Every structure is written in C-alpha cells, then in structure tokens.
C-alpha positions in Angstrom: -174.1 -62.1 -182.1 -171.5 -62.3 -179.2 -170.4 -65.8 -177.9 -169.5 -65.8 -173.9 -165.7 -67.2 -173.6 -165.1 -69.5 -170.7 -162.1 -68.3 -169.0 -159.4 -71.0 -168.8 -157.7 -72.3 -165.6 -154.6 -70.6 -166.1 -156.8 -67.3 -166.7 -158.6 -68.2 -163.5 -155.4 -69.1 -161.1 -153.2 -66.2 -160.1 -150.2 -67.6 -160.5 -149.4 -71.2 -161.5 -145.9 -70.3 -160.0 -147.0 -69.8 -156.7 -147.7 -71.9 -154.6 -151.4 -72.1 -152.9 -150.2 -71.5 -148.9 -148.6 -68.8 -150.2 -150.9 -66.9 -152.2 -153.6 -67.7 -148.7 -151.1 -65.8 -146.8 -151.1 -63.3 -149.2 -154.4 -63.2 -149.2 -154.8 -63.3 -145.1 -152.4 -60.4 -145.0 -154.7 -58.5 -147.1 -158.1 -59.5 -145.4 -156.7 -59.9 -142.1 -158.6 -63.0 -140.9 -159.4 -66.3 -141.2 -162.8 -66.0 -142.7 -163.4 -68.7 -145.5 -166.4 -67.7 -147.5 -168.5 -71.3 -147.7 -170.9 -71.2 -150.9 -173.8 -73.8 -150.0 -176.8 -72.4 -151.9 -179.7 -74.6 -151.1 -182.7 -74.1 -153.5 -184.9 -74.8 -150.3 -183.4 -71.8 -148.2 -183.1 -69.2 -150.8 -184.3 -65.5 -149.1 -187.4 -64.0 -151.2 -186.9 -62.4 -154.8 -184.4 -65.1 -155.5 -186.1 -68.5 -157.6 -186.0 -71.6 -156.6 -183.7 -73.1 -159.3 -180.5 -72.8 -160.8 -181.1 -69.7 -162.1 -181.7 -68.5 -158.7 -178.8 -70.5 -156.9 -176.0 -68.6 -159.5 -177.4 -65.2 -158.5 -177.0 -66.1 -154.8 -173.9 -67.2 -155.0 -172.4 -64.1 -156.9 -174.2 -62.4 -154.5 -172.2 -63.6 -151.8 -169.2 -63.5 -153.8 -169.9 -59.6 -154.2 -170.9 -58.6 -151.0 -169.0 -61.0 -148.6 -166.3 -61.7 -151.0 -164.0 -58.6 -150.0 -163.7 -59.7 -146.6 -162.6 -63.5 -147.2 -159.7 -64.6 -147.1 -160.8 -67.8 -149.3 -164.1 -69.4 -150.8 -165.1 -72.5 -150.9 -168.1 -73.6 -153.0 -169.8 -76.8 -152.2 -169.9 -78.4 -156.1 -172.9 -80.7 -154.8 -175.1 -78.1 -155.0 -174.5 -77.1 -158.6 -174.0 -80.4 -159.7 -177.2 -81.3 -158.9 -179.1 -79.3 -161.5 -176.8 -81.1 -164.5 -174.6 -79.7 -166.9 -177.1 -76.2 -166.2 -175.5 -76.5 -163.2 -172.0 -76.8 -164.1 -172.3 -74.1 -165.9 -173.3 -71.7 -163.5 -170.0 -73.1 -161.3 -167.7 -71.9 -163.9 -169.5 -68.9 -164.1 -169.5 -68.5 -160.2 -165.6 -69.6 -160.4 -164.8 -67.0 -162.9 -166.4 -64.2 -160.8 -164.2 -64.6 -157.7 -161.5 -62.7 -157.7 -157.8 -63.6 -158.9 -156.2 -62.5 -155.7 -158.8 -64.8 -153.6 -157.8 -68.4 -153.6 -160.7 -70.5 -154.6 -161.6 -74.0 -152.5 -163.5 -76.7 -154.6 -165.6 -78.6 -151.7 -165.9 -81.5 -153.8 -164.6 -84.6 -151.6 -162.9 -86.7 -154.1 -161.1 -89.9 -153.6 -161.0 -92.5 -156.5 -158.4 -95.1 -157.9 -155.6 -93.4 -159.7 -157.1 -93.3 -163.1 -160.7 -92.1 -162.5 -158.7 -89.4 -159.7 -156.6 -88.2 -162.6 -159.8 -87.5 -164.4 -161.0 -85.6 -161.3 -158.2 -83.7 -161.1 -158.1 -82.5 -164.6 -162.0 -81.9 -164.1 -161.1 -79.7 -160.5 -158.2 -78.1 -162.0 -158.0 -77.6 -165.2 -161.5 -76.9 -166.4 -162.8 -75.5 -163.0 -159.5 -73.6 -162.3 -159.5 -75.0 -158.5 -156.3 -73.4 -156.6 -157.7 -76.5 -153.6 -159.5 -79.2 -153.3 -161.1 -81.5 -150.3 -160.6 -85.1 -150.9 -161.6 -88.5 -149.0 -158.3 -90.5 -147.7 -160.3 -93.7 -147.7 -158.6 -95.3 -150.5 -154.9 -94.0 -149.5 -152.6 -91.8 -150.8 -152.6 -93.5 -154.1 -156.1 -92.6 -154.5 -155.7 -88.9 -154.5 -152.0 -88.8 -156.0 -153.0 -86.9 -159.4 -154.7 -84.7 -157.2 -151.5 -84.0 -155.1 -149.4 -83.7 -158.0 -149.7 -80.2 -159.0 -147.2 -78.5 -156.7 -149.4 -74.7 -157.9 -152.8 -76.6 -156.2 -153.3 -77.9 -152.7 -155.7 -80.8 -151.2 -157.4 -80.9 -148.1 -157.9 -84.5 -146.8 -160.7 -84.9 -144.6 -159.5 -85.8 -141.0 -162.2 -85.2 -138.6 -165.0 -83.9 -139.9 -168.0 -81.9 -138.2 -170.7 -83.9 -138.7 -172.6 -85.4 -135.5 -172.1 -88.9 -136.8 -168.2 -88.6 -137.5 -167.3 -90.5 -135.2 -168.9 -93.8 -135.9 -165.4 -94.5 -137.9 -162.9 -92.0 -137.5 -162.8 -92.4 -133.8 -162.2 -96.3 -134.4 -159.2 -97.3 -132.5 -156.6 -98.2 -134.9 -153.4 -100.2 -134.3 -151.3 -98.5 -132.0 -154.5 -97.8 -130.2 -155.0 -93.8 -131.4 -158.3 -93.0 -132.9 -158.0 -93.3 -137.2 -158.2 -89.6 -137.0 -154.8 -89.5 -135.2 -153.7 -91.6 -137.8 -155.3 -89.9 -141.0 -153.0 -86.6 -139.7 -149.8 -88.4 -138.7 -149.8 -90.2 -142.5 -150.7 -87.0 -143.9 -148.1 -85.0 -142.0 -145.7 -88.0 -143.7 -147.0 -86.7 -147.1 -146.5 -83.3 -146.2 -142.9 -83.9 -145.3 -142.1 -85.5 -148.6 -143.2 -82.2 -150.7 -147.1 -82.9 -151.1 -149.0 -79.8 -151.4 -151.9 -81.6 -148.3 -153.8 -80.0 -145.4 -156.8 -81.4 -143.6 -160.3 -81.0 -142.9 -160.6 -80.6 -139.2 -164.5 -80.0 -137.7 -164.9 -77.2 -134.6 -167.9 -78.7 -133.8 -164.9 -81.3 -132.0 -162.2 -79.3 -130.1 -160.8 -81.9 -128.2 -160.0 -83.9 -131.1 -159.2 -80.7 -133.1 -156.4 -80.3 -130.2 -154.8 -84.2 -130.5 -155.1 -83.7 -134.5 -153.1 -80.4 -133.9 -150.4 -82.2 -131.6 -149.9 -85.0 -134.3 -149.8 -82.2 -137.6 -148.0 -79.5 -136.3 -147.1 -77.9 -139.4 -150.2 -78.7 -141.6 -152.7 -76.3 -142.5 -156.5 -76.7 -141.6 -159.3 -75.8 -143.4 -162.3 -75.8 -140.1 -165.6 -76.2 -141.4 -168.5 -76.1 -138.2 -168.3 -72.6 -137.0 -171.8 -70.9 -136.8 -174.5 -72.5 -137.8 -173.2 -76.0 -136.9 -172.1 -74.6 -133.1 -168.5 -75.1 -133.2 -165.8 -74.4 -130.5 -164.3 -71.3 -132.1 -162.6 -70.2 -129.1 -160.4 -73.6 -129.6 -159.9 -73.4 -133.5 -158.2 -70.1 -132.9 -156.0 -71.5 -130.1 -155.6 -74.6 -132.2 -156.0 -74.2 -135.7 -153.1 -72.2 -136.7 -150.3 -74.3 -137.5 -147.1 -74.2 -135.1 -144.3 -75.8 -136.7 -142.4 -74.4 -139.8 -142.8 -73.3 -142.2 -146.7 -73.0 -142.4 -146.5 -71.2 -138.7 -144.2 -68.7 -140.4 -146.8 -67.2 -142.0 -149.8 -65.0 -141.9 -152.7 -66.8 -140.2 -150.6 -70.0 -139.9 -152.4 -71.9 -143.0 -156.0 -71.8 -141.2 -159.5 -71.0 -143.0 -162.4 -70.9 -141.0 -165.7 -71.6 -143.6 -168.7 -70.1 -142.4 -171.6 -70.6 -144.6 -175.1 -70.2 -143.1 -173.8 -67.8 -140.9 -173.4 -65.0 -143.8 -176.0 -66.3 -146.4 -178.8 -66.2 -143.8 -178.0 -62.3 -142.8 -180.1 -62.3 -146.5 -183.2 -63.3 -144.6 -183.2 -59.6 -142.3 -185.3 -56.4 -143.2 -183.5 -54.8 -146.1 -180.9 -55.0 -148.7 -180.1 -58.6 -149.1 -176.0 -57.6 -150.0 -176.0 -54.9 -147.8 -177.3 -57.5 -144.6 -174.8 -60.1 -146.3 -171.5 -58.0 -146.2 -172.8 -56.7 -142.6 -172.5 -60.3 -141.4 -169.5 -60.9 -143.3 -167.5 -57.9 -142.1 -169.3 -59.2 -138.2 -167.2 -63.0 -139.2 -163.9 -61.1 -140.1 -163.8 -59.3 -137.2 -164.3 -62.3 -135.3 -162.0 -64.2 -137.2 -158.8 -61.6 -137.1 -155.4 -62.8 -137.1 
C-alpha cells in the first residue's frame, strides 16, 4: 500500500535563503502584473459540479490554482475556509498548498496576532507545517505579539493597516495622539519595524483610496497587499497609482512590491457556461491584463 508523504516546508518554499520580496519581484517579472489570486472557496457558492463539502472546496481550490495560477504573481488562500472543516480541512489545505508551484509566492491569509508564546506556535504552524511564504497579521497587540512571525528573514508579514470591509473605519479611522488616524500610526510604526530589518509590509484596502494615498505617504518603502478590487468595488486606478512603493529598496524592484488580490472576480467565472477551468483561465487572463506593471 502506498503512503502519501506530506511535503515539508523546506520542499514547499523555493529557497529559504532568498528573501520573500525578492522572490515576489522575480515572479512579477515573469507574469508582468500585480495579480494575487485569492482562494476563498465558500461551499454555498461553489459552482455546479462541486460538492458542498470539504472535497468540493479542495477540488475547486485546486482548479483555481491550475487554471488561474499561471497568470498570478502570488496565491493567497483564506485559511478559515479550510479550518471550518476541522482536521479534514487542514489536510485539504496542505494538499492545496503542495499544488502551488514553487516559484509562486504563497500567502496564508490568517490574520494572526497573539501573545508571544502563542504567536510562536502560530509561526510554526504557518511557516513550518503549512510552508507559507508570507502571512497576514493583526497589529492590535503590538510588535511583540507578532515578533515570532517577523523573526524569519526568509518569510514575510503583511500587517493589517486599513482594511477593505465597510466597518473598517470604526476603529482604524480613530484619531490618536498627534491627531492622525490610527491607520496612519500603524503605517508609520510598521515602517520603523522595516527600517530595523523586519520583513514586513501592509494590508491596505482598495475601497478606501484616500486612506491608501495617506498610507503610501506615511510608508513610502513598504510593500502593499491590496484587497477589495473586483466584487468589493475598490478603486483600481488609485491602487495602481499609489500602491507601488515609492522609496528604495522596494521601489526599485519590478512591481514595487504591490500585489492586488482578486478572489470572486475570478472564481465566479466558473458559473459561466462552458468549461469551468477555461472560464477561470479567461477571467484570470483578463485581470492580469488590467493589473499589468
């Protein structure tokens, strides 16, 4: 009887000696665009032919990688859509991760952040067990809480700054000491972390173009992960204008460290008439053309 062997994080990550932003720049050079393929497979919205369970979720995620992955600068699954199925979902996520080509950066959208000992185990889970190249993290507990995620120089952390959800401003727009909104304080703080050598960037939503411009001014050298384009109606022109870094060293790389997430805008194409894979590939190609750099 054959036994499936789970790839190690060493096998999954292209080269532990190469910094994430360098790997991202190389991939952007290959595809010529900023597209980040978001994988958020909600069982309730899976297209016809896919079962509404963990098997259907995995099958659809793998189809997205196969059909849209060749056009993507990075791939970002939201791990909650797999965790919801318990151990079966985690196993499916690991297989999905193993299906991502080694030269395509894999961002685990986990939004982690906790006290240091817990964060250390989160780092082990995301980096060592899952083999994530980059993760998303919540800064609310401060740098100390995500330090274990930052200590790996070959990986990367996208810190939530100004998110794309409608209620984001409830806390993020609050004025803090000096009168700046909280999101600007986060941007400046994370910039100072990067200056001391932390491998870190920001999550900034495309649905808040004015805030995006303020954040870029406060953090000229940081890489941005931008959700909110497509189904959420974000301002693509503003993202392409203000998303790329404007200060070295990130500004000197192809794409300026910018990746723009598209999830439903690609996945929903599988509901069109015809072969789902072909429809997904066509949608991904269209987005890749719109997000050229």
